[in-house]
C-alpha positions as CSV (number, residue, x, y, z in Angstrom):
1,M,15.2,69.3,93.6
2,A,12.1,67.4,94.5
3,A,11.9,63.7,95.0
4,G,9.1,61.5,95.4
5,T,8.4,59.5,98.7
6,A,5.7,57.4,100.2
7,D,4.0,58.9,103.3
8,G,1.6,56.3,105.1
9,G,0.6,55.0,101.6
10,R,0.3,58.3,99.8
11,A,2.7,59.8,97.3
12,R,4.4,63.0,98.6
13,A,7.0,65.4,97.1
14,R,10.0,66.1,99.2
15,H,11.7,69.4,98.6
16,G,15.1,70.1,98.2
17,E,17.4,72.9,98.0
18,G,17.3,75.7,95.0
19,G,13.7,74.6,94.2
20,I,11.9,76.7,91.4
21,G,8.4,76.0,92.0
22,A,8.2,72.0,90.8
23,P,7.6,70.9,94.4
24,G,4.6,73.1,94.7
25,R,3.2,72.0,91.6
26,I,4.0,68.3,92.1
27,E,2.6,68.1,95.8
28,R,-0.8,69.7,94.0
29,V,-0.9,67.0,91.5
30,L,-0.4,64.5,93.7
31,D,-3.0,65.8,96.6
32,A,-5.2,65.9,93.5
33,Y,-4.4,62.1,92.5
34,D,-5.2,60.9,96.1
35,A,-8.6,62.9,96.1
36,V,-9.9,61.1,93.0
37,G,-9.1,57.9,94.1
38,T,-5.7,57.0,92.6
39,P,-7.0,56.8,88.8
40,G,-5.3,54.1,86.6
41,P,-3.1,55.0,83.7
42,E,-5.9,54.5,81.1
43,T,-7.5,57.4,82.3
44,F,-4.9,59.8,81.6
45,T,-4.2,61.8,78.1
46,L,-0.9,62.9,76.8
47,H,-1.3,65.8,75.0
48,V,2.0,66.6,72.8
49,Y,2.4,69.9,71.2
50,D,4.9,72.2,69.7
51,G,5.4,73.7,73.0
52,G,6.0,70.4,74.9
53,Q,3.8,67.7,76.1
54,H,0.9,67.5,79.3
55,L,-0.4,64.7,81.1
56,R,-4.1,65.2,81.5
57,H,-7.0,63.9,83.6
58,P,-10.4,65.5,84.0
59,Q,-10.4,66.0,87.5
60,M,-6.6,66.9,88.1
61,P,-4.3,69.8,87.2
62,G,-2.5,69.3,84.0
63,L,1.4,68.0,84.6
64,P,3.5,69.7,82.0
65,L,6.3,66.9,81.4
66,P,9.8,67.6,80.5
67,R,11.1,67.5,77.0
68,P,13.0,64.8,75.7
């Protein structure tokens, strides 16, 4: 399990038991988000295709979203 927490104004992934790598991916995305100056939602693009959906930003790693 991973949960988001605030750490001095920065978002952080909190690792729990039984993780499958998601906390590391979340941490990388949050670090990139901080590095590019916390861009607003209008700078992201949602890509939806047969294999799933991804949230993309030109200066950040892609973030796969869970299937509905």
